[in-house]
All heavy atoms as a GROMACS GRO file, in nm:
protein
  625
    1MET      N    1   7.084   6.711  10.522
    1MET     CA    2   7.211   6.660  10.566
    1MET      C    3   7.322   6.764  10.550
    1MET      O    4   7.408   6.775  10.636
    1MET     CB    5   7.243   6.533  10.486
    1MET     CG    6   7.361   6.459  10.534
    1MET     SD    7   7.330   6.391  10.694
    1MET     CE    8   7.481   6.314  10.731
    2LYS      N    9   7.315   6.834  10.436
    2LYS     CA   10   7.418   6.934  10.411
    2LYS      C   11   7.408   7.050  10.511
    2LYS      O   12   7.510   7.098  10.560
    2LYS     CB   13   7.401   6.986  10.268
    2LYS     CG   14   7.507   7.083  10.228
    2LYS     CD   15   7.486   7.122  10.080
    2LYS     CE   16   7.592   7.225  10.040
    2LYS     NZ   17   7.574   7.266   9.899
    3THR      N   18   7.287   7.091  10.544
    3THR     CA   19   7.269   7.199  10.641
    3THR      C   20   7.317   7.154  10.779
    3THR      O   21   7.377   7.235  10.854
    3THR     CB   22   7.123   7.245  10.650
    3THR    OG1   23   7.043   7.134  10.680
    3THR    CG2   24   7.082   7.304  10.518
    4LEU      N   25   7.292   7.031  10.815
    4LEU     CA   26   7.334   6.980  10.946
    4LEU      C   27   7.487   6.978  10.956
    4LEU      O   28   7.544   7.021  11.057
    4LEU     CB   29   7.279   6.841  10.970
    4LEU     CG   30   7.308   6.777  11.106
    4LEU    CD1   31   7.240   6.860  11.213
    4LEU    CD2   32   7.257   6.637  11.107
    5THR      N   33   7.556   6.934  10.850
    5THR     CA   34   7.704   6.936  10.856
    5THR      C   35   7.760   7.077  10.856
    5THR      O   36   7.861   7.104  10.920
    5THR     CB   37   7.762   6.855  10.736
    5THR    OG1   38   7.710   6.909  10.615
    5THR    CG2   39   7.726   6.707  10.746
    6THR      N   40   7.691   7.167  10.786
    6THR     CA   41   7.736   7.305  10.787
    6THR      C   42   7.726   7.369  10.922
    6THR      O   43   7.815   7.436  10.969
    6THR     CB   44   7.658   7.386  10.683
    6THR    OG1   45   7.660   7.322  10.559
    6THR    CG2   46   7.708   7.527  10.668
    7ILE      N   47   7.616   7.343  10.989
    7ILE     CA   48   7.595   7.398  11.128
    7ILE      C   49   7.695   7.338  11.222
    7ILE      O   50   7.754   7.412  11.304
    7ILE     CB   51   7.448   7.375  11.173
    7ILE    CG1   52   7.355   7.456  11.087
    7ILE    CG2   53   7.434   7.402  11.321
    7ILE    CD1   54   7.209   7.425  11.114
    8ILE      N   55   7.722   7.211  11.212
    8ILE     CA   56   7.823   7.149  11.303
    8ILE      C   57   7.961   7.204  11.273
    8ILE      O   58   8.037   7.232  11.364
    8ILE     CB   59   7.817   6.993  11.284
    8ILE    CG1   60   7.688   6.941  11.340
    8ILE    CG2   61   7.939   6.929  11.353
    8ILE    CD1   62   7.664   6.790  11.311
    9PHE      N   63   7.992   7.227  11.149
    9PHE     CA   64   8.121   7.283  11.111
    9PHE      C   65   8.138   7.425  11.168
    9PHE      O   66   8.245   7.460  11.220
    9PHE     CB   67   8.137   7.285  10.956
    9PHE     CG   68   8.269   7.336  10.911
    9PHE    CD1   69   8.383   7.265  10.932
    9PHE    CD2   70   8.276   7.459  10.844
    9PHE    CE1   71   8.507   7.316  10.883
    9PHE    CE2   72   8.397   7.508  10.799
    9PHE     CZ   73   8.510   7.435  10.821
   10ILE      N   74   8.033   7.507  11.157
   10ILE     CA   75   8.039   7.643  11.208
   10ILE      C   76   8.053   7.643  11.358
   10ILE      O   77   8.130   7.723  11.419
   10ILE     CB   78   7.915   7.722  11.163
   10ILE    CG1   79   7.919   7.747  11.013
   10ILE    CG2   80   7.900   7.856  11.236
   10ILE    CD1   81   7.793   7.807  10.954
   11ILE      N   82   7.978   7.556  11.425
   11ILE     CA   83   7.993   7.545  11.575
   11ILE      C   84   8.133   7.499  11.612
   11ILE      O   85   8.195   7.554  11.708
   11ILE     CB   86   7.887   7.452  11.630
   11ILE    CG1   87   7.748   7.515  11.614
   11ILE    CG2   88   7.914   7.417  11.777
   11ILE    CD1   89   7.632   7.425  11.648
   12PHE      N   90   8.187   7.404  11.540
   12PHE     CA   91   8.325   7.360  11.566
   12PHE      C   92   8.426   7.471  11.547
   12PHE      O   93   8.515   7.490  11.632
   12PHE     CB   94   8.359   7.244  11.473
   12PHE     CG   95   8.497   7.194  11.484
   12PHE    CD1   96   8.538   7.118  11.596
   12PHE    CD2   97   8.592   7.220  11.387
   12PHE    CE1   98   8.666   7.074  11.608
   12PHE    CE2   99   8.722   7.178  11.401
   12PHE     CZ  100   8.760   7.104  11.512
   13LEU      N  101   8.410   7.547  11.443
   13LEU     CA  102   8.501   7.662  11.424
   13LEU      C  103   8.490   7.769  11.530
   13LEU      O  104   8.590   7.826  11.572
   13LEU     CB  105   8.479   7.726  11.284
   13LEU     CG  106   8.532   7.649  11.165
   13LEU    CD1  107   8.498   7.724  11.036
   13LEU    CD2  108   8.678   7.626  11.176
   14SER      N  109   8.368   7.796  11.578
   14SER     CA  110   8.353   7.896  11.682
   14SER      C  111   8.414   7.850  11.812
   14SER      O  112   8.471   7.927  11.882
   14SER     CB  113   8.205   7.928  11.701
   14SER     OG  114   8.134   7.812  11.746
   15PHE      N  115   8.403   7.718  11.844
   15PHE     CA  116   8.467   7.670  11.967
   15PHE      C  117   8.618   7.671  11.954
   15PHE      O  118   8.686   7.710  12.053
   15PHE     CB  119   8.423   7.527  11.998
   15PHE     CG  120   8.288   7.521  12.064
   15PHE    CD1  121   8.188   7.442  12.010
   15PHE    CD2  122   8.262   7.596  12.176
   15PHE    CE1  123   8.065   7.436  12.070
   15PHE    CE2  124   8.137   7.590  12.237
   15PHE     CZ  125   8.035   7.510  12.184
   16THR      N  126   8.674   7.642  11.841
   16THR     CA  127   8.821   7.646  11.829
   16THR      C  128   8.872   7.791  11.828
   16THR      O  129   8.980   7.819  11.877
   16THR     CB  130   8.865   7.579  11.698
   16THR    OG1  131   8.798   7.637  11.588
   16THR    CG2  132   8.838   7.428  11.704
   17ALA      N  133   8.791   7.885  11.778
   17ALA     CA  134   8.834   8.024  11.784
   17ALA      C  135   8.831   8.079  11.926
   17ALA      O  136   8.917   8.157  11.965
   17ALA     CB  137   8.741   8.108  11.697
   18GLN      N  138   8.739   8.033  12.006
   18GLN     CA  139   8.733   8.078  12.144
   18GLN      C  140   8.841   8.011  12.228
   18GLN      O  141   8.881   8.063  12.333
   18GLN     CB  142   8.597   8.049  12.208
   18GLN     CG  143   8.489   8.137  12.154
   18GLN     CD  144   8.353   8.103  12.210
   18GLN    OE1  145   8.340   8.006  12.286
   18GLN    NE2  146   8.256   8.182  12.172
   19ALA      N  147   8.892   7.895  12.189
   19ALA     CA  148   8.988   7.821  12.267
   19ALA      C  149   9.131   7.872  12.248
   19ALA      O  150   9.221   7.825  12.311
   19ALA     CB  151   8.982   7.675  12.231
   20GLN      N  152   9.150   7.972  12.162
   20GLN     CA  153   9.284   8.025  12.138
   20GLN      C  154   9.336   8.095  12.259
   20GLN      O  155   9.258   8.158  12.331
   20GLN     CB  156   9.282   8.124  12.017
   20GLN     CG  157   9.239   8.058  11.888
   20GLN     CD  158   9.341   7.957  11.838
   20GLN    OE1  159   9.459   7.971  11.859
   20GLN    NE2  160   9.291   7.852  11.778
   21ASN      N  161   9.468   8.087  12.282
   21ASN     CA  162   9.528   8.159  12.393
   21ASN      C  163   9.541   8.305  12.355
   21ASN      O  164   9.591   8.338  12.251
   21ASN     CB  165   9.667   8.100  12.426
   21ASN     CG  166   9.658   7.959  12.478
   21ASN    OD1  167   9.554   7.922  12.535
   21ASN    ND2  168   9.760   7.881  12.459
   22THR      N  169   9.498   8.389  12.448
   22THR     CA  170   9.513   8.533  12.424
   22THR      C  171   9.649   8.578  12.474
   22THR      O  172   9.693   8.528  12.580
   22THR     CB  173   9.402   8.611  12.493
   22THR    OG1  174   9.407   8.585  12.634
   22THR    CG2  175   9.265   8.574  12.438
   23THR      N  176   9.711   8.666  12.405
   23THR     CA  177   9.842   8.712  12.442
   23THR      C  178   9.828   8.822  12.548
   23THR      O  179   9.728   8.895  12.546
   23THR     CB  180   9.923   8.766  12.324
   23THR    OG1  181   9.847   8.872  12.264
   23THR    CG2  182   9.947   8.657  12.222
   24SER      N  183   9.923   8.833  12.634
   24SER     CA  184   9.919   8.943  12.734
   24SER      C  185   9.943   9.077  12.666
   24SER      O  186  10.004   9.082  12.559
   24SER     CB  187  10.021   8.918  12.845
   24SER     OG  188  10.150   8.917  12.787
   25GLU      N  189   9.904   9.183  12.733
   25GLU     CA  190   9.918   9.316  12.674
   25GLU      C  191  10.066   9.350  12.666
   25GLU      O  192  10.142   9.332  12.761
   25GLU     CB  193   9.842   9.417  12.756
   25GLU     CG  194   9.695   9.397  12.750
   25GLU     CD  195   9.623   9.506  12.833
   25GLU    OE1  196   9.685   9.606  12.867
   25GLU    OE2  197   9.503   9.485  12.863
   26VAL      N  198  10.107   9.406  12.555
   26VAL     CA  199  10.244   9.444  12.537
   26VAL      C  200  10.257   9.591  12.574
   26VAL      O  201  10.179   9.675  12.519
   26VAL     CB  202  10.286   9.420  12.389
   26VAL    CG1  203  10.432   9.467  12.370
   26VAL    CG2  204  10.269   9.274  12.355
   27LYS      N  205  10.347   9.622  12.660
   27LYS     CA  206  10.367   9.761  12.699
   27LYS      C  207  10.461   9.828  12.601
   27LYS      O  208  10.565   9.771  12.563
   27LYS     CB  209  10.420   9.771  12.841
   27LYS     CG  210  10.320   9.724  12.941
   27LYS     CD  211  10.366   9.749  13.082
   27LYS     CE  212  10.260   9.706  13.182
   27LYS     NZ  213  10.296   9.738  13.319
   28VAL      N  214  10.427   9.950  12.561
   28VAL     CA  215  10.507  10.022  12.463
   28VAL      C  216  10.589  10.127  12.535
   28VAL      O  217  10.535  10.200  12.620
   28VAL     CB  218  10.416  10.088  12.358
   28VAL    CG1  219  10.494  10.167  12.257
   28VAL    CG2  220  10.328   9.983  12.292
   29GLU      N  221  10.717  10.134  12.501
   29GLU     CA  222  10.800  10.237  12.560
   29GLU      C  223  10.777  10.369  12.487
   29GLU      O  224  10.779  10.376  12.367
   29GLU     CB  225  10.947  10.198  12.549
   29GLU     CG  226  10.980  10.074  12.625
   29GLU     CD  227  11.126  10.036  12.611
   29GLU    OE1  228  11.205  10.120  12.559
   29GLU    OE2  229  11.161   9.924  12.650
   30THR      N  230  10.757  10.474  12.561
   30THR     CA  231  10.731  10.606  12.504
   30THR      C  232  10.858  10.687  12.506
   30THR      O  233  10.945  10.669  12.591
   30THR     CB  234  10.621  10.681  12.580
   30THR    OG1  235  10.663  10.695  12.718
   30THR    CG2  236  10.492  10.606  12.573
   31ILE      N  237  10.871  10.776  12.410
   31ILE     CA  238  10.988  10.861  12.402
   31ILE      C  239  10.944  11.004  12.421
   31ILE      O  240  10.848  11.052  12.357
   31ILE     CB  241  11.058  10.848  12.259
   31ILE    CG1  242  11.097  10.702  12.240
   31ILE    CG2  243  11.172  10.943  12.249
   31ILE    CD1  244  11.144  10.677  12.096
   32GLU      N  245  11.010  11.073  12.510
   32GLU     CA  246  10.977  11.214  12.531
   32GLU      C  247  11.061  11.300  12.441
   32GLU      O  248  11.182  11.282  12.431
   32GLU     CB  249  11.002  11.253  12.675
   32GLU     CG  250  10.907  11.185  12.770
   32GLU     CD  251  10.931  11.232  12.916
   32GLU    OE1  252  10.990  11.341  12.932
   32GLU    OE2  253  10.889  11.159  13.006
   33MET      N  254  10.997  11.393  12.369
   33MET     CA  255  11.069  11.482  12.284
   33MET      C  256  11.039  11.625  12.326
   33MET      O  257  10.927  11.658  12.364
   33MET     CB  258  11.024  11.461  12.140
   33MET     CG  259  11.054  11.321  12.090
   33MET     SD  260  11.022  11.305  11.914
   33MET     CE  261  11.166  11.382  11.850
   34SER      N  262  11.141  11.708  12.317
   34SER     CA  263  11.125  11.848  12.358
   34SER      C  264  11.068  11.930  12.246
   34SER      O  265  11.074  11.893  12.127
   34SER     CB  266  11.257  11.906  12.402
   34SER     OG  267  11.348  11.903  12.293
   35ILE      N  268  11.010  12.045  12.278
   35ILE     CA  269  10.950  12.136  12.179
   35ILE      C  270  11.059  12.227  12.129
   35ILE      O  271  11.132  12.289  12.204
   35ILE     CB  272  10.836  12.212  12.240
   35ILE    CG1  273  10.726  12.117  12.288
   35ILE    CG2  274  10.780  12.311  12.139
   35ILE    CD1  275  10.619  12.188  12.368
   36VAL      N  276  11.067  12.244  11.995
   36VAL     CA  277  11.167  12.329  11.933
   36VAL      C  278  11.106  12.468  11.921
   36VAL      O  279  10.997  12.483  11.861
   36VAL     CB  280  11.211  12.273  11.796
   36VAL    CG1  281  11.306  12.368  11.730
   36VAL    CG2  282  11.265  12.134  11.808
   37THR      N  283  11.172  12.568  11.976
   37THR     CA  284  11.118  12.704  11.970
   37THR      C  285  11.186  12.785  11.863
   37THR      O  286  11.133  12.890  11.822
   37THR     CB  287  11.137  12.773  12.106
   37THR    OG1  288  11.278  12.774  12.141
   37THR    CG2  289  11.057  12.704  12.212
   38GLU      N  290  11.303  12.744  11.817
   38GLU     CA  291  11.374  12.822  11.711
   38GLU      C  292  11.332  12.770  11.574
   38GLU      O  293  11.329  12.650  11.549
   38GLU     CB  294  11.524  12.806  11.727
   38GLU     CG  295  11.579  12.859  11.853
   38GLU     CD  296  11.727  12.834  11.866
   38GLU    OE1  297  11.790  12.798  11.762
   38GLU    OE2  298  11.781  12.852  11.973
   39THR      N  299  11.301  12.863  11.486
   39THR     CA  300  11.267  12.826  11.350
   39THR      C  301  11.356  12.906  11.255
   39THR      O  302  11.382  13.021  11.279
   39THR     CB  303  11.119  12.856  11.315
   39THR    OG1  304  11.094  12.993  11.340
   39THR    CG2  305  11.023  12.774  11.399
   40THR      N  306  11.400  12.839  11.150
   40THR     CA  307  11.485  12.909  11.055
   40THR      C  308  11.416  12.903  10.919
   40THR      O  309  11.359  12.799  10.879
   40THR     CB  310  11.622  12.840  11.038
   40THR    OG1  311  11.605  12.702  11.006
   40THR    CG2  312  11.698  12.848  11.171
   41ASN      N  313  11.417  13.012  10.850
   41ASN     CA  314  11.354  13.020  10.718
   41ASN      C  315  11.464  13.010  10.614
   41ASN      O  316  11.556  13.090  10.611
   41ASN     CB  317  11.277  13.150  10.702
   41ASN     CG  318  11.161  13.158  10.795
   41ASN    OD1  319  11.103  13.054  10.831
   41ASN    ND2  320  11.118  13.277  10.832
   42GLU      N  321  11.448  12.914  10.525
   42GLU     CA  322  11.543  12.900  10.416
   42GLU      C  323  11.478  12.945  10.287
   42GLU      O  324  11.369  12.906  10.255
   42GLU     CB  325  11.586  12.751  10.402
   42GLU     CG  326  11.664  12.702  10.523
   42GLU     CD  327  11.705  12.558  10.502
   42GLU    OE1  328  11.698  12.506  10.392
   42GLU    OE2  329  11.748  12.499  10.603
   43VAL      N  330  11.545  13.029  10.212
   43VAL     CA  331  11.494  13.077  10.085
   43VAL      C  332  11.573  13.007   9.973
   43VAL      O  333  11.696  13.016   9.969
   43VAL     CB  334  11.510  13.229  10.075
   43VAL    CG1  335  11.459  13.278   9.942
   43VAL    CG2  336  11.439  13.295  10.191
   44LYS      N  337  11.502  12.940   9.887
   44LYS     CA  338  11.564  12.874   9.775
   44LYS      C  339  11.570  12.971   9.657
   44LYS      O  340  11.464  13.017   9.614
   44LYS     CB  341  11.492  12.748   9.738
   44LYS     CG  342  11.500  12.640   9.843
   44LYS     CD  343  11.426  12.514   9.798
   44LYS     CE  344  11.439  12.408   9.901
   44LYS     NZ  345  11.368  12.286   9.862
   45THR      N  346  11.689  12.997   9.610
   45THR     CA  347  11.699  13.089   9.499
   45THR      C  348  11.692  13.018   9.363
   45THR      O  349  11.673  13.084   9.260
   45THR     CB  350  11.835  13.165   9.508
   45THR    OG1  351  11.942  13.071   9.513
   45THR    CG2  352  11.838  13.250   9.632
   46GLU      N  353  11.711  12.888   9.362
   46GLU     CA  354  11.707  12.812   9.239
   46GLU      C  355  11.562  12.790   9.199
   46GLU      O  356  11.481  12.750   9.280
   46GLU     CB  357  11.777  12.680   9.253
   46GLU     CG  358  11.923  12.690   9.286
   46GLU     CD  359  11.984  12.552   9.305
   46GLU    OE1  360  11.922  12.452   9.270
   46GLU    OE2  361  12.092  12.544   9.363
   47SER      N  362  11.532  12.820   9.078
   47SER     CA  363  11.395  12.794   9.035
   47SER      C  364  11.405  12.709   8.904
   47SER      O  365  11.485  12.736   8.815
   47SER     CB  366  11.321  12.925   9.003
   47SER     OG  367  11.386  12.997   8.900
   48THR      N  368  11.321  12.609   8.897
   48THR     CA  369  11.319  12.524   8.781
   48THR      C  370  11.205  12.570   8.689
   48THR      O  371  11.096  12.599   8.738
   48THR     CB  372  11.302  12.377   8.818
   48THR    OG1  373  11.183  12.366   8.894
   48THR    CG2  374  11.417  12.330   8.905
   49THR      N  375  11.232  12.569   8.565
   49THR     CA  376  11.127  12.608   8.469
   49THR      C  377  11.074  12.481   8.402
   49THR      O  378  11.154  12.402   8.346
   49THR     CB  379  11.187  12.701   8.361
   49THR    OG1  380  11.262  12.802   8.426
   49THR    CG2  381  11.079  12.768   8.282
   50GLU      N  382  10.943  12.464   8.408
   50GLU     CA  383  10.886  12.349   8.348
   50GLU      C  384  10.812  12.394   8.220
   50GLU      O  385  10.753  12.500   8.218
   50GLU     CB  386  10.787  12.282   8.443
   50GLU     CG  387  10.858  12.222   8.562
   50GLU     CD  388  10.760  12.154   8.658
   50GLU    OE1  389  10.642  12.138   8.618
   50GLU    OE2  390  10.803  12.113   8.764
   51VAL      N  391  10.819  12.310   8.121
   51VAL     CA  392  10.762  12.346   7.993
   51VAL      C  393  10.635  12.267   7.968
   51VAL      O  394  10.633  12.145   7.989
   51VAL     CB  395  10.864  12.314   7.879
   51VAL    CG1  396  10.803  12.344   7.743
   51VAL    CG2  397  10.994  12.390   7.899
   52ALA      N  398  10.530  12.338   7.934
   52ALA     CA  399  10.404  12.273   7.897
   52ALA      C  400  10.391  12.283   7.750
   52ALA      O  401  10.412  12.389   7.687
   52ALA     CB  402  10.286  12.342   7.968
   53ARG      N  403  10.353  12.173   7.686
   53ARG     CA  404  10.344  12.177   7.537
   53ARG      C  405  10.199  12.181   7.498
   53ARG      O  406  10.112  12.115   7.550
   53ARG     CB  407  10.406  12.048   7.486
   53ARG     CG  408  10.556  12.043   7.511
   53ARG     CD  409  10.617  11.923   7.446
   53ARG     NE  410  10.757  11.919   7.476
   53ARG     CZ  411  10.840  11.839   7.422
   53ARG    NH1  412  10.800  11.750   7.331
   53ARG    NH2  413  10.968  11.839   7.456
   54LEU      N  414  10.176  12.263   7.400
   54LEU     CA  415  10.045  12.271   7.339
   54LEU      C  416  10.052  12.213   7.200
   54LEU      O  417  10.143  12.238   7.123
   54LEU     CB  418   9.999  12.420   7.328
   54LEU     CG  419   9.981  12.489   7.462
   54LEU    CD1  420   9.949  12.636   7.438
   54LEU    CD2  421   9.871  12.424   7.543
   55TYR      N  422   9.955  12.129   7.168
   55TYR     CA  423   9.957  12.065   7.038
   55TYR      C  424   9.859  12.132   6.944
   55TYR      O  425   9.744  12.158   6.980
   55TYR     CB  426   9.923  11.919   7.058
   55TYR     CG  427  10.031  11.844   7.132
   55TYR    CD1  428  10.024  11.829   7.268
   55TYR    CD2  429  10.139  11.795   7.062
   55TYR    CE1  430  10.125  11.767   7.336
   55TYR    CE2  431  10.242  11.730   7.131
   55TYR     CZ  432  10.234  11.715   7.269
   55TYR     OH  433  10.332  11.646   7.335
   56LYS      N  434   9.907  12.160   6.826
   56LYS     CA  435   9.824  12.231   6.727
   56LYS      C  436   9.719  12.140   6.666
   56LYS      O  437   9.609  12.181   6.640
   56LYS     CB  438   9.921  12.279   6.615
   56LYS     CG  439   9.930  12.424   6.603
   56LYS     CD  440  10.021  12.452   6.486
   56LYS     CE  441  10.031  12.597   6.453
   56LYS     NZ  442  10.120  12.620   6.343
   57PHE      N  443   9.757  12.018   6.642
   57PHE     CA  444   9.674  11.929   6.564
   57PHE      C  445   9.575  11.855   6.652
   57PHE      O  446   9.598  11.820   6.764
   57PHE     CB  447   9.758  11.828   6.487
   57PHE     CG  448   9.858  11.894   6.394
   57PHE    CD1  449   9.993  11.896   6.423
   57PHE    CD2  450   9.816  11.961   6.279
   57PHE    CE1  451  10.083  11.955   6.339
   57PHE    CE2  452   9.902  12.022   6.197
   57PHE     CZ  453  10.036  12.021   6.223
   58LYS      N  454   9.458  11.837   6.594
   58LYS     CA  455   9.345  11.778   6.665
   58LYS      C  456   9.373  11.630   6.695
   58LYS      O  457   9.337  11.579   6.800
   58LYS     CB  458   9.223  11.785   6.574
   58LYS     CG  459   9.096  11.748   6.640
   58LYS     CD  460   8.982  11.769   6.539
   58LYS     CE  461   8.850  11.767   6.609
   58LYS     NZ  462   8.743  11.785   6.514
   59ASN      N  463   9.444  11.561   6.612
   59ASN     CA  464   9.467  11.421   6.625
   59ASN      C  465   9.601  11.386   6.690
   59ASN      O  466   9.654  11.278   6.672
   59ASN     CB  467   9.456  11.350   6.493
   59ASN     CG  468   9.317  11.362   6.434
   59ASN    OD1  469   9.223  11.361   6.507
   59ASN    ND2  470   9.307  11.369   6.304
   60SER      N  471   9.656  11.478   6.769
   60SER     CA  472   9.781  11.444   6.836
   60SER      C  473   9.760  11.335   6.938
   60SER      O  474   9.649  11.319   6.992
   60SER     CB  475   9.842  11.569   6.894
   60SER     OG  476   9.758  11.611   7.008
   61ARG      N  477   9.864  11.263   6.968
   61ARG     CA  478   9.851  11.144   7.052
   61ARG      C  479   9.811  11.180   7.197
   61ARG      O  480   9.730  11.111   7.257
   61ARG     CB  481   9.985  11.067   7.052
   61ARG     CG  482   9.973  10.930   7.099
   61ARG     CD  483  10.099  10.853   7.078
   61ARG     NE  484  10.152  10.818   7.208
   61ARG     CZ  485  10.275  10.804   7.241
   61ARG    NH1  486  10.369  10.821   7.152
   61ARG    NH2  487  10.309  10.768   7.358
   62ILE      N  488   9.865  11.290   7.250
   62ILE     CA  489   9.838  11.324   7.389
   62ILE      C  490   9.692  11.365   7.402
   62ILE      O  491   9.623  11.320   7.496
   62ILE     CB  492   9.933  11.437   7.434
   62ILE    CG1  493  10.078  11.400   7.419
   62ILE    CG2  494   9.900  11.484   7.574
   62ILE    CD1  495  10.119  11.286   7.509
   63LYS      N  496   9.644  11.450   7.314
   63LYS     CA  497   9.506  11.493   7.324
   63LYS      C  498   9.408  11.376   7.305
   63LYS      O  499   9.306  11.366   7.368
   63LYS     CB  500   9.474  11.602   7.223
   63LYS     CG  501   9.516  11.739   7.268
   63LYS     CD  502   9.459  11.843   7.176
   63LYS     CE  503   9.481  11.981   7.232
   63LYS     NZ  504   9.415  12.080   7.146
   64ARG      N  505   9.444  11.285   7.217
   64ARG     CA  506   9.360  11.171   7.189
   64ARG      C  507   9.354  11.082   7.310
   64ARG      O  508   9.246  11.027   7.345
   64ARG     CB  509   9.411  11.095   7.065
   64ARG     CG  510   9.318  10.985   7.024
   64ARG     CD  511   9.370  10.912   6.900
   64ARG     NE  512   9.493  10.846   6.933
   64ARG     CZ  513   9.605  10.846   6.858
   64ARG    NH1  514   9.607  10.917   6.744
   64ARG    NH2  515   9.712  10.785   6.894
   65ASP      N  516   9.463  11.067   7.381
   65ASP     CA  517   9.464  10.982   7.503
   65ASP      C  518   9.389  11.048   7.615
   65ASP      O  519   9.326  10.979   7.696
   65ASP     CB  520   9.605  10.951   7.542
   65ASP     CG  521   9.678  10.853   7.446
   65ASP    OD1  522   9.602  10.791   7.366
   65ASP    OD2  523   9.799  10.842   7.452
   66LEU      N  524   9.399  11.180   7.624
   66LEU     CA  525   9.328  11.246   7.730
   66LEU      C  526   9.180  11.257   7.705
   66LEU      O  527   9.098  11.254   7.799
   66LEU     CB  528   9.385  11.388   7.748
   66LEU     CG  529   9.528  11.400   7.806
   66LEU    CD1  530   9.572  11.541   7.805
   66LEU    CD2  531   9.531  11.340   7.945
   67ASN      N  532   9.136  11.255   7.581
   67ASN     CA  533   8.997  11.262   7.546
   67ASN      C  534   8.949  11.116   7.523
   67ASN      O  535   8.911  11.079   7.414
   67ASN     CB  536   8.980  11.344   7.417
   67ASN     CG  537   8.834  11.371   7.391
   67ASN    OD1  538   8.754  11.355   7.476
   67ASN    ND2  539   8.806  11.416   7.270
   68PHE      N  540   8.949  11.041   7.630
   68PHE     CA  541   8.916  10.895   7.622
   68PHE      C  542   8.769  10.876   7.606
   68PHE      O  543   8.688  10.918   7.690
   68PHE     CB  544   8.970  10.827   7.747
   68PHE     CG  545   8.934  10.682   7.753
   68PHE    CD1  546   9.003  10.592   7.668
   68PHE    CD2  547   8.838  10.631   7.837
   68PHE    CE1  548   8.972  10.457   7.674
   68PHE    CE2  549   8.809  10.501   7.841
   68PHE     CZ  550   8.878  10.411   7.759
   69ILE      N  551   8.729  10.812   7.499
   69ILE     CA  552   8.588  10.780   7.475
   69ILE      C  553   8.577  10.634   7.436
   69ILE      O  554   8.652  10.583   7.352
   69ILE     CB  555   8.530  10.864   7.359
   69ILE    CG1  556   8.539  11.015   7.394
   69ILE    CG2  557   8.390  10.824   7.325
   69ILE    CD1  558   8.493  11.103   7.280
   70THR      N  559   8.490  10.562   7.504
   70THR     CA  560   8.474  10.421   7.475
   70THR      C  561   8.367  10.401   7.371
   70THR      O  562   8.290  10.492   7.337
   70THR     CB  563   8.430  10.345   7.606
   70THR    OG1  564   8.307  10.400   7.650
   70THR    CG2  565   8.536  10.361   7.710
   71LYS      N  566   8.357  10.282   7.318
   71LYS     CA  567   8.255  10.252   7.221
   71LYS      C  568   8.115  10.252   7.282
   71LYS      O  569   8.019  10.271   7.211
   71LYS     CB  570   8.283  10.115   7.158
   71LYS     CG  571   8.407  10.116   7.069
   71LYS     CD  572   8.427   9.978   7.008
   71LYS     CE  573   8.550   9.979   6.919
   71LYS     NZ  574   8.577   9.846   6.859
   72ALA      N  575   8.108  10.231   7.412
   72ALA     CA  576   7.982  10.228   7.480
   72ALA      C  577   7.916  10.368   7.484
   72ALA      O  578   7.797  10.379   7.494
   72ALA     CB  579   7.994  10.171   7.619
   73ASN      N  580   7.998  10.472   7.472
   73ASN     CA  581   7.944  10.608   7.477
   73ASN      C  582   7.879  10.652   7.348
   73ASN      O  583   7.810  10.752   7.343
   73ASN     CB  584   8.056  10.707   7.514
   73ASN     CG  585   8.100  10.688   7.658
   73ASN    OD1  586   8.037  10.622   7.738
   73ASN    ND2  587   8.217  10.741   7.687
   74LYS      N  588   7.909  10.583   7.240
   74LYS     CA  589   7.859  10.622   7.111
   74LYS      C  590   7.712  10.578   7.095
   74LYS      O  591   7.674  10.470   7.139
   74LYS     CB  592   7.942  10.559   6.998
   74LYS     CG  593   8.086  10.610   7.000
   74LYS     CD  594   8.166  10.551   6.887
   74LYS     CE  595   8.310  10.602   6.893
   74LYS     NZ  596   8.394  10.539   6.797
   75PRO      N  597   7.629  10.658   7.031
   75PRO     CA  598   7.488  10.621   7.013
   75PRO      C  599   7.475  10.503   6.914
   75PRO      O  600   7.556  10.485   6.823
   75PRO     CB  601   7.425  10.745   6.955
   75PRO     CG  602   7.534  10.823   6.896
   75PRO     CD  603   7.656  10.790   6.974
   76LYS      N  604   7.370  10.424   6.934
   76LYS     CA  605   7.346  10.308   6.850
   76LYS      C  606   7.212  10.323   6.778
   76LYS      O  607   7.121  10.384   6.835
   76LYS     CB  608   7.348  10.178   6.931
   76LYS     CG  609   7.484  10.147   6.992
   76LYS     CD  610   7.479  10.020   7.070
   76LYS     CE  611   7.612   9.991   7.133
   76LYS     NZ  612   7.607   9.870   7.216
   77MET      N  613   7.200  10.260   6.664
   77MET     CA  614   7.074  10.257   6.595
   77MET      C  615   6.986  10.152   6.660
   77MET      O  616   7.027  10.042   6.686
   77MET     CB  617   7.096  10.224   6.446
   77MET     CG  618   7.163  10.334   6.368
   77MET     SD  619   7.056  10.468   6.333
   77MET     CE  620   6.951  10.399   6.210
   78ALA      N  621   6.860  10.188   6.676
   78ALA     CA  622   6.766  10.090   6.742
   78ALA      C  623   6.706  10.003   6.635
   78ALA      O  624   6.694  10.030   6.522
   78ALA     CB  625   6.656  10.169   6.810
   0.00000   0.00000   0.00000
């Protein structure tokens, strides 16, 4: 009984999906753009200096977070 109602439901959905009105094709307006032949080179004289920090200690927070190890990676006694 359950399979019969499921098949009828699927057939009903397929008929309603086919009965939908299709929309007409929408025409898109195109824009013509010209090709630029002139190029200008800009040189930036400002330079920003970024600082990278190195941590001396083994247990520093950044290194510990980057060296992520889960408990599943640790060996277990059988």
